[in-house]
DRENPALO-286666 format. One record per residue (C-alpha): residue number from 1; residue in three letters; chain; x, y, z. Coordinates in Angstrom, 3 decimals, decimal comma. Each point is the difference from the previous one (the first is absolute). Example, Ala and Ser with C-alpha at 12.3 -4.5 7.8 and 13.67 -1.06 7.14 Angstrom:
REM DRENPALO-286666
[1; 'ALA'; 'A'; [12,300; -4,500; 7,800]]
[2; 'SER'; 'A'; [1,370; 3,440; -0,660]]
REM end
This chain:
REM DRENPALO-286666
[1; 'MET'; 'A'; [25,249; -7,337; 15,959]]
[2; 'LYS'; 'A'; [-1,310; 3,384; -1,114]]
[3; 'TYR'; 'A'; [2,154; 0,009; -3,144]]
[4; 'LEU'; 'A'; [-0,928; -3,606; -0,755]]
[5; 'MET'; 'A'; [-3,699; 0,958; 0,031]]
[6; 'TYR'; 'A'; [0,688; 2,871; -2,402]]
[7; 'PHE'; 'A'; [1,990; -2,318; -2,276]]
[8; 'LEU'; 'A'; [-2,732; -2,673; -0,084]]
[9; 'ALA'; 'A'; [-2,684; 2,614; -0,639]]
[10; 'ILE'; 'A'; [1,950; 1,492; -2,916]]
[11; 'ILE'; 'A'; [0,571; -3,474; -1,503]]
[12; 'LEU'; 'A'; [-3,734; -0,762; 0,188]]
[13; 'ILE'; 'A'; [-0,878; 3,334; -1,637]]
[14; 'ILE'; 'A'; [2,459; -0,728; -2,850]]
[15; 'LEU'; 'A'; [-1,362; -3,522; -0,540]]
[16; 'ALA'; 'A'; [-3,689; 0,945; 0,333]]
[17; 'PRO'; 'A'; [-0,556; 1,006; -3,678]]
[18; 'PHE'; 'A'; [1,160; -3,434; -1,192]]
[19; 'HIS'; 'A'; [-2,667; -1,939; 1,911]]
[20; 'GLY'; 'A'; [-3,705; -0,195; -0,719]]
[21; 'GLN'; 'A'; [-2,540; -2,090; -1,832]]
[22; 'ILE'; 'A'; [2,369; 0,189; -3,002]]
[23; 'PRO'; 'A'; [3,650; -0,415; 1,108]]
[24; 'ILE'; 'A'; [2,584; 2,167; -1,752]]
[25; 'GLU'; 'A'; [3,517; -1,140; -0,850]]
[26; 'PHE'; 'A'; [2,699; 2,584; 0,622]]
[27; 'TYR'; 'A'; [1,686; -0,425; -3,398]]
[28; 'ASN'; 'A'; [-3,260; 0,848; -1,842]]
[29; 'ILE'; 'A'; [-0,575; 3,473; 1,442]]
[30; 'ASN'; 'A'; [2,459; 1,596; -2,457]]
[31; 'ASN'; 'A'; [-1,556; -1,644; -3,040]]
[32; 'PRO'; 'A'; [-2,547; 2,497; -1,463]]
[33; 'THR'; 'A'; [-1,678; -2,725; -2,071]]
[34; 'SER'; 'A'; [-0,810; -2,228; 2,964]]
[35; 'VAL'; 'A'; [-3,177; -0,009; 2,103]]
[36; 'ALA'; 'A'; [2,148; 0,097; 3,130]]
[37; 'TYR'; 'A'; [1,457; 3,363; -1,074]]
[38; 'LYS'; 'A'; [-3,408; 1,696; -0,198]]
[39; 'LEU'; 'A'; [-1,264; -1,774; 3,106]]
[40; 'PHE'; 'A'; [3,010; 1,123; 2,035]]
[41; 'TRP'; 'A'; [0,379; 3,613; -1,184]]
[42; 'GLU'; 'A'; [-3,651; 0,897; -0,589]]
[43; 'ILE'; 'A'; [-1,788; -1,860; 2,830]]
[44; 'ARG'; 'A'; [2,165; -1,589; 2,692]]
[45; 'LEU'; 'A'; [2,609; 2,743; 0,536]]
[46; 'PRO'; 'A'; [-2,602; 2,837; 0,142]]
[47; 'ARG'; 'A'; [-1,978; -2,049; 2,566]]
[48; 'ILE'; 'A'; [3,059; -0,397; 2,212]]
[49; 'LEU'; 'A'; [0,840; 3,710; -0,246]]
[50; 'VAL'; 'A'; [-3,557; 1,069; 0,818]]
[51; 'ALA'; 'A'; [-0,235; -2,494; 2,878]]
[52; 'PHE'; 'A'; [3,316; 1,096; 1,530]]
[53; 'PHE'; 'A'; [-0,567; 3,753; -0,190]]
[54; 'ALA'; 'A'; [-3,678; -0,257; 0,970]]
[55; 'GLY'; 'A'; [1,020; -2,025; 3,054]]
[56; 'GLY'; 'A'; [2,608; 2,639; 0,812]]
[57; 'ILE'; 'A'; [-2,554; 2,821; -0,209]]
[58; 'LEU'; 'A'; [-2,584; -1,799; 2,134]]
[59; 'SER'; 'A'; [2,420; -1,142; 2,710]]
[60; 'LEU'; 'A'; [1,849; 3,331; 0,291]]
[61; 'GLY'; 'A'; [-3,307; 1,876; -0,170]]
[62; 'GLY'; 'A'; [-1,312; -2,176; 2,829]]
[63; 'LEU'; 'A'; [3,068; 0,792; 2,122]]
[64; 'ILE'; 'A'; [-0,402; 3,756; -0,536]]
[65; 'PHE'; 'A'; [-3,739; -0,051; 0,733]]
[66; 'GLN'; 'A'; [0,501; -2,053; 3,162]]
[67; 'SER'; 'A'; [2,670; 2,467; 1,118]]
[68; 'LEU'; 'A'; [-1,943; 3,185; -0,746]]
[69; 'PHE'; 'A'; [-3,341; -1,207; 1,354]]
[70; 'LYS'; 'A'; [1,641; -1,716; 3,011]]
[71; 'ASN'; 'A'; [-2,280; -2,923; -0,837]]
[72; 'PRO'; 'A'; [1,444; -3,497; -0,665]]
[73; 'MET'; 'A'; [-3,110; -0,986; -1,982]]
[74; 'SER'; 'A'; [0,332; 2,790; -2,583]]
[75; 'THR'; 'A'; [0,584; -1,047; -3,596]]
[76; 'PRO'; 'A'; [0,666; 1,918; -3,251]]
[77; 'TYR'; 'A'; [-3,746; -0,295; -0,654]]
[78; 'THR'; 'A'; [-1,024; 1,670; 3,279]]
[79; 'LEU'; 'A'; [-0,878; 3,390; -1,536]]
[80; 'GLY'; 'A'; [-2,303; -1,461; -2,656]]
[81; 'VAL'; 'A'; [2,373; 0,405; -2,949]]
[82; 'ALA'; 'A'; [-0,376; -3,632; -1,118]]
[83; 'THR'; 'A'; [-3,793; 0,213; 0,185]]
[84; 'GLY'; 'A'; [0,083; 3,214; -2,035]]
[85; 'SER'; 'A'; [2,164; -1,694; -2,617]]
[86; 'THR'; 'A'; [-2,331; -3,013; -0,108]]
[87; 'LEU'; 'A'; [-2,979; 2,325; -0,465]]
[88; 'GLY'; 'A'; [1,774; 1,690; -2,921]]
[89; 'VAL'; 'A'; [0,665; -3,378; -1,620]]
[90; 'ALA'; 'A'; [-3,616; -1,099; 0,518]]
[91; 'PHE'; 'A'; [-1,245; 3,253; -1,572]]
[92; 'ALA'; 'A'; [2,216; -0,595; -3,046]]
[93; 'ILE'; 'A'; [-1,246; -3,589; -0,398]]
[94; 'VAL'; 'A'; [-3,714; 0,781; 0,386]]
[95; 'PHE'; 'A'; [-0,064; 3,069; -2,235]]
[96; 'GLY'; 'A'; [2,052; -1,407; -2,859]]
[97; 'PHE'; 'A'; [3,478; 1,361; 0,644]]
[98; 'GLY'; 'A'; [1,565; -3,437; 0,362]]
[99; 'SER'; 'A'; [3,099; 1,001; -1,970]]
[100; 'PHE'; 'A'; [0,856; 2,604; 2,649]]
[101; 'VAL'; 'A'; [-0,556; -2,054; 3,136]]
[102; 'SER'; 'A'; [3,394; 0,759; 1,554]]
[103; 'LEU'; 'A'; [-0,335; 3,715; -0,783]]
[104; 'PHE'; 'A'; [-3,431; 0,205; 1,648]]
[105; 'GLY'; 'A'; [1,364; -1,969; 2,954]]
[106; 'PHE'; 'A'; [2,801; 2,513; 0,468]]
[107; 'PHE'; 'A'; [-2,374; 2,965; -0,297]]
[108; 'GLY'; 'A'; [-2,236; -1,592; 2,651]]
[109; 'ALA'; 'A'; [2,994; -0,199; 2,328]]
[110; 'LEU'; 'A'; [1,145; 3,520; -0,933]]
[111; 'PHE'; 'A'; [-3,469; 1,421; 0,708]]
[112; 'THR'; 'A'; [0,121; -1,585; 3,454]]
[113; 'VAL'; 'A'; [3,443; 1,456; 0,675]]
[114; 'LEU'; 'A'; [-1,209; 3,467; -1,023]]
[115; 'ILE'; 'A'; [-2,936; -0,262; 2,417]]
[116; 'LEU'; 'A'; [2,287; -1,077; 2,829]]
[117; 'PHE'; 'A'; [2,559; 2,709; -0,786]]
[118; 'THR'; 'A'; [-2,713; 2,684; -0,074]]
[119; 'LEU'; 'A'; [-1,309; -1,150; 3,362]]
[120; 'THR'; 'A'; [3,473; 0,068; 1,564]]
[121; 'LEU'; 'A'; [0,276; 3,659; -0,983]]
[122; 'LYS'; 'A'; [-3,302; 0,700; 1,789]]
[123; 'LEU'; 'A'; [1,131; -1,581; 3,262]]
[124; 'LYS'; 'A'; [1,252; 2,575; 2,496]]
[125; 'SER'; 'A'; [2,575; -2,449; 1,322]]
[126; 'TYR'; 'A'; [1,115; -3,209; -1,617]]
[127; 'GLU'; 'A'; [-2,104; -2,769; 1,516]]
[128; 'THR'; 'A'; [0,735; -3,399; -1,478]]
[129; 'ASN'; 'A'; [-2,997; -1,530; 1,772]]
[130; 'SER'; 'A'; [-2,332; 2,449; -1,757]]
[131; 'LEU'; 'A'; [1,584; -0,833; -3,345]]
[132; 'LEU'; 'A'; [-0,359; -3,703; 0,773]]
[133; 'LEU'; 'A'; [-3,721; 0,433; 0,662]]
[134; 'VAL'; 'A'; [-0,396; 1,948; -3,240]]
[135; 'GLY'; 'A'; [1,702; -2,835; -1,884]]
[136; 'ILE'; 'A'; [-2,358; -2,546; 1,551]]
[137; 'ALA'; 'A'; [-3,019; 2,163; -0,874]]
[138; 'LEU'; 'A'; [1,212; 0,328; -3,610]]
[139; 'ALA'; 'A'; [0,443; -3,772; -0,216]]
[140; 'PHE'; 'A'; [-3,614; -0,533; 1,124]]
[141; 'PHE'; 'A'; [-1,235; 2,572; -2,531]]
[142; 'TYR'; 'A'; [2,020; -1,622; -2,795]]
[143; 'ASN'; 'A'; [-1,323; -3,449; 0,910]]
[144; 'ALA'; 'A'; [-3,560; 1,315; -0,234]]
[145; 'ALA'; 'A'; [0,747; 1,481; -3,434]]
[146; 'LEU'; 'A'; [1,617; -3,310; -1,006]]
[147; 'MET'; 'A'; [-3,184; -1,870; 0,929]]
[148; 'ILE'; 'A'; [-1,966; 2,317; -2,312]]
[149; 'LEU'; 'A'; [2,393; -0,807; -2,852]]
[150; 'PHE'; 'A'; [-0,397; -3,721; 0,730]]
[151; 'TYR'; 'A'; [-3,764; 0,468; -0,263]]
[152; 'LEU'; 'A'; [0,366; 1,763; -3,366]]
[153; 'SER'; 'A'; [2,481; -2,513; -1,440]]
[154; 'ASP'; 'A'; [-0,712; -3,206; -1,896]]
[155; 'GLU'; 'A'; [1,458; -3,403; 0,917]]
[156; 'SER'; 'A'; [3,208; 0,331; -1,986]]
[157; 'GLN'; 'A'; [0,655; 3,490; 1,365]]
[158; 'SER'; 'A'; [-0,668; -1,148; 3,573]]
[159; 'PHE'; 'A'; [2,444; -2,874; -0,448]]
[160; 'GLU'; 'A'; [2,654; 2,375; -1,369]]
[161; 'ILE'; 'A'; [-0,379; 2,327; 2,993]]
[162; 'ILE'; 'A'; [0,140; -2,877; 2,498]]
[163; 'ARG'; 'A'; [3,041; -1,430; -1,753]]
[164; 'PHE'; 'A'; [1,734; 3,358; 0,292]]
[165; 'THR'; 'A'; [-0,631; 0,122; 3,751]]
[166; 'MET'; 'A'; [1,761; -3,370; 0,403]]
[167; 'GLY'; 'A'; [3,287; 1,461; -1,217]]
[168; 'SER'; 'A'; [2,204; -0,919; -2,949]]
[169; 'VAL'; 'A'; [3,511; 0,772; -1,264]]
[170; 'ASP'; 'A'; [-0,817; -1,154; -3,522]]
[171; 'VAL'; 'A'; [1,642; 2,764; -2,062]]
[172; 'VAL'; 'A'; [1,112; -0,369; -3,621]]
[173; 'GLY'; 'A'; [3,133; 1,828; -1,151]]
[174; 'VAL'; 'A'; [2,900; 1,356; 2,033]]
[175; 'GLU'; 'A'; [-0,929; 3,565; -0,985]]
[176; 'ASN'; 'A'; [-3,238; -0,314; 1,988]]
[177; 'THR'; 'A'; [1,977; -0,570; 3,188]]
[178; 'LEU'; 'A'; [1,627; 3,452; -0,065]]
[179; 'PRO'; 'A'; [-2,738; 1,862; 1,959]]
[180; 'ILE'; 'A'; [0,173; -2,361; 2,964]]
[181; 'ILE'; 'A'; [3,826; -0,102; -0,058]]
[182; 'LEU'; 'A'; [0,213; 3,807; 0,023]]
[183; 'ALA'; 'A'; [-2,656; 0,271; 2,736]]
[184; 'SER'; 'A'; [1,808; -2,511; 2,227]]
[185; 'LEU'; 'A'; [3,425; 1,608; -0,454]]
[186; 'GLY'; 'A'; [-1,493; 3,431; 0,669]]
[187; 'LEU'; 'A'; [-1,626; -1,232; 3,214]]
[188; 'LEU'; 'A'; [3,210; -1,704; 1,131]]
[189; 'SER'; 'A'; [2,094; 3,101; -0,699]]
[190; 'LEU'; 'A'; [-2,381; 2,326; 1,850]]
[191; 'SER'; 'A'; [-0,144; -2,393; 2,957]]
[192; 'PHE'; 'A'; [3,781; 0,124; 0,351]]
[193; 'PHE'; 'A'; [-0,056; 3,795; -0,388]]
[194; 'TYR'; 'A'; [-2,351; 0,297; 2,994]]
[195; 'LYS'; 'A'; [1,630; -2,813; 1,954]]
[196; 'LYS'; 'A'; [1,068; 2,189; 2,941]]
[197; 'GLU'; 'A'; [-3,390; 1,716; 0,204]]
[198; 'LEU'; 'A'; [-1,772; -3,350; -0,025]]
[199; 'LYS'; 'A'; [2,203; -1,215; 2,852]]
[200; 'LEU'; 'A'; [-1,058; 3,019; 2,097]]
[201; 'LEU'; 'A'; [-3,664; -0,407; -0,960]]
[202; 'LEU'; 'A'; [0,113; -3,605; 1,201]]
[203; 'THR'; 'A'; [0,431; 1,335; 3,545]]
[204; 'SER'; 'A'; [-2,789; 2,576; -0,162]]
[205; 'ASN'; 'A'; [-1,087; 2,996; -2,044]]
[206; 'ASP'; 'A'; [0,689; 2,339; 2,929]]
[207; 'TYR'; 'A'; [3,541; -1,313; 0,407]]
[208; 'ALA'; 'A'; [0,645; 0,400; -3,731]]
[209; 'TYR'; 'A'; [-1,362; 3,553; 0,142]]
[210; 'LEU'; 'A'; [2,337; 0,871; 2,870]]
[211; 'LYS'; 'A'; [2,914; -1,328; -2,076]]
[212; 'GLY'; 'A'; [-0,851; 2,419; -2,802]]
[213; 'VAL'; 'A'; [-2,035; -2,244; -2,302]]
[214; 'ASN'; 'A'; [-2,880; 1,582; -1,905]]
[215; 'VAL'; 'A'; [-2,358; -2,817; 0,948]]
[216; 'LYS'; 'A'; [-2,918; 0,986; -2,220]]
[217; 'LYS'; 'A'; [2,201; 0,474; -3,080]]
[218; 'VAL'; 'A'; [1,924; -3,282; 0,415]]
[219; 'ASN'; 'A'; [-3,126; -2,038; 0,766]]
[220; 'THR'; 'A'; [-1,839; 1,478; -2,971]]
[221; 'ILE'; 'A'; [2,887; -0,625; -2,432]]
[222; 'LEU'; 'A'; [0,484; -3,593; 1,162]]
[223; 'LEU'; 'A'; [-3,718; -0,857; 0,024]]
[224; 'VAL'; 'A'; [-0,626; 1,542; -3,422]]
[225; 'THR'; 'A'; [3,077; -1,689; -1,509]]
[226; 'VAL'; 'A'; [-0,931; -3,405; 1,401]]
[227; 'SER'; 'A'; [-3,590; 0,428; -1,172]]
[228; 'LEU'; 'A'; [1,049; 0,963; -3,541]]
[229; 'ALA'; 'A'; [2,442; -2,928; -0,216]]
[230; 'VAL'; 'A'; [-2,705; -2,355; 1,274]]
[231; 'GLY'; 'A'; [-2,402; 1,510; -2,538]]
[232; 'VAL'; 'A'; [2,394; -0,846; -2,847]]
[233; 'CYS'; 'A'; [0,447; -3,489; 1,444]]
[234; 'VAL'; 'A'; [-3,713; -0,757; 0,467]]
[235; 'SER'; 'A'; [-0,930; 1,378; -3,429]]
[236; 'LEU'; 'A'; [2,300; -2,648; -1,558]]
[237; 'THR'; 'A'; [-0,323; -2,951; 2,379]]
[238; 'GLY'; 'A'; [-3,260; 0,482; 1,848]]
[239; 'PRO'; 'A'; [-0,129; 0,044; 3,816]]
[240; 'ILE'; 'A'; [2,360; -2,696; 1,314]]
[241; 'GLY'; 'A'; [-0,555; -0,489; 3,704]]
[242; 'PHE'; 'A'; [2,228; -0,921; 2,950]]
[243; 'VAL'; 'A'; [3,342; 1,075; -1,517]]
[244; 'GLY'; 'A'; [0,000; 3,445; 1,596]]
[245; 'LEU'; 'A'; [-1,103; -1,433; 3,326]]
[246; 'ILE'; 'A'; [2,073; -3,118; 0,561]]
[247; 'ILE'; 'A'; [3,377; 0,779; -1,603]]
[248; 'PRO'; 'A'; [0,814; 2,985; 2,275]]
[249; 'HIS'; 'A'; [-1,048; -2,007; 3,077]]
[250; 'ILE'; 'A'; [2,017; -3,055; -1,035]]
[251; 'LEU'; 'A'; [3,170; 2,023; -0,623]]
[252; 'LYS'; 'A'; [-0,362; 1,976; 3,235]]
[253; 'THR'; 'A'; [-0,544; -3,226; 1,939]]
[254; 'ILE'; 'A'; [3,009; -1,761; -1,550]]
[255; 'HIS'; 'A'; [2,531; 2,847; -0,058]]
[256; 'LYS'; 'A'; [-1,042; 1,854; 3,200]]
[257; 'LYS'; 'A'; [0,867; 3,376; -1,531]]
[258; 'SER'; 'A'; [-1,757; 3,331; -0,222]]
[259; 'ALA'; 'A'; [-2,203; 0,604; -3,035]]
[260; 'GLU'; 'A'; [2,258; 2,563; -1,676]]
[261; 'GLN'; 'A'; [2,843; -2,554; -0,038]]
[262; 'LEU'; 'A'; [-2,115; -2,588; -1,801]]
[263; 'MET'; 'A'; [-1,194; 1,938; -3,035]]
[264; 'LEU'; 'A'; [2,169; -1,746; -2,576]]
[265; 'PRO'; 'A'; [-0,427; -3,546; 1,456]]
[266; 'ILE'; 'A'; [-3,768; 0,481; 0,205]]
[267; 'PHE'; 'A'; [-0,106; 1,268; -3,596]]
[268; 'PHE'; 'A'; [2,109; -2,936; -1,208]]
[269; 'TYR'; 'A'; [-1,839; -2,738; 1,888]]
[270; 'GLY'; 'A'; [-3,369; 1,489; -0,914]]
[271; 'GLY'; 'A'; [1,006; -0,390; -3,639]]
[272; 'PHE'; 'A'; [1,362; -3,485; 0,621]]
[273; 'PHE'; 'A'; [-3,233; -1,047; 1,754]]
[274; 'LEU'; 'A'; [-2,115; 1,082; -2,966]]
[275; 'VAL'; 'A'; [2,346; -1,683; -2,511]]
[276; 'LEU'; 'A'; [-0,269; -3,212; 2,046]]
[277; 'SER'; 'A'; [-3,797; 0,342; 0,129]]
[278; 'ASP'; 'A'; [-0,134; 0,507; -3,785]]
[279; 'LEU'; 'A'; [2,226; -3,039; -0,542]]
[280; 'ILE'; 'A'; [-2,392; -2,122; 2,048]]
[281; 'ALA'; 'A'; [-3,029; 1,481; -1,791]]
[282; 'ARG'; 'A'; [1,479; -0,875; -3,410]]
[283; 'ASN'; 'A'; [0,800; -3,589; 0,934]]
[284; 'LEU'; 'A'; [-3,157; -1,040; 1,859]]
[285; 'GLY'; 'A'; [-2,609; 0,771; -2,640]]
[286; 'ASN'; 'A'; [-0,733; -2,518; -2,753]]
[287; 'ASN'; 'A'; [-1,338; 2,240; -2,742]]
[288; 'SER'; 'A'; [0,404; 3,473; 1,501]]
[289; 'ASP'; 'A'; [1,855; 1,770; 2,787]]
[290; 'ILE'; 'A'; [-1,462; 0,195; 3,479]]
[291; 'PRO'; 'A'; [-0,574; 3,670; 1,002]]
[292; 'ILE'; 'A'; [3,056; 1,151; 1,917]]
[293; 'GLY'; 'A'; [-2,103; 1,658; 2,707]]
[294; 'ILE'; 'A'; [-1,270; -3,435; 1,022]]
[295; 'ILE'; 'A'; [3,562; -1,311; 0,293]]
[296; 'THR'; 'A'; [1,181; 2,934; 2,135]]
[297; 'ALA'; 'A'; [-2,933; -0,484; 2,363]]
[298; 'PHE'; 'A'; [0,629; -3,763; 0,311]]
[299; 'LEU'; 'A'; [3,728; 0,492; 0,589]]
[300; 'GLY'; 'A'; [-0,153; 3,140; 2,081]]
[301; 'GLY'; 'A'; [-2,984; -0,596; 2,261]]
[302; 'PRO'; 'A'; [1,133; -3,148; 1,861]]
[303; 'PHE'; 'A'; [3,621; 1,153; 0,242]]
[304; 'PHE'; 'A'; [-1,092; 3,355; 1,417]]
[305; 'ILE'; 'A'; [-2,118; -1,758; 2,642]]
[306; 'TYR'; 'A'; [3,005; -2,207; 0,845]]
[307; 'LEU'; 'A'; [2,179; 3,081; 0,546]]
[308; 'ILE'; 'A'; [-2,624; 1,593; 2,238]]
[309; 'MET'; 'A'; [-0,269; -3,168; 2,091]]
[310; 'ARG'; 'A'; [3,781; -0,165; 0,378]]
[311; 'ARG'; 'A'; [0,090; 3,575; 1,241]]
[312; 'LYS'; 'A'; [-2,888; -0,721; 2,419]]
REM end
């Protein structure tokens, strides 16, 4: 059954670029003079790549955050990185740097990571709860700054900012997918490198310390890496909710395994979930795509409640 699910998911991911408001025939994608060729290679395929690797980052980031904070409600956005990225994008839109929206979004996330990293160095002992509170405080501060930018913006700028916060995987050109692919593969590789340490940290920080783990170093590296990967993701796609929360819980409920054993499945199914959400978003709208963040909330919310009720 497990391998059948993987097979069906892979088939759907392969077929996803061919379906949308304009169907694409397979034999036309190798014809450079056809519309289908440009539609497939310049629009559809980059969307699928961004959706898959963004879903992988968010779901794996959610698993790591839930493990390190010992909090099942933690998400990759818990430390305020997504809000910092959104603030950077809003600043670029309001002050006329619209051509560098993604760059400003990444710098907003990077600035947040630097603040968090500086504060972790100031802590006498590594306290994840203190870091969590700092992240929440930063998110409130960023939201206040975002409201000021909304006040300064005109109608078109306000709409552009709001549209960004709804999430989108609308990327043109395969070359523009490289940052998110590299960020996701880097996060996945580092997660496997610290797989044993994460397993010990799942029990408790004290137990991991007794087993020889440098708790502060490992926690800092994992949190900073996840935050940077999420920063790259949000700067390109906007904040897409629910993926980092529900996918780890669904996989842990279905497979009944420890978190460190589910890294690759969670990464894969997080990507599959976002590809499926994008496919739905592209086929429901009449003249334009529905924001993918709305689809993930509609799909994820009820199913997550169902899982909670089953677990009682």
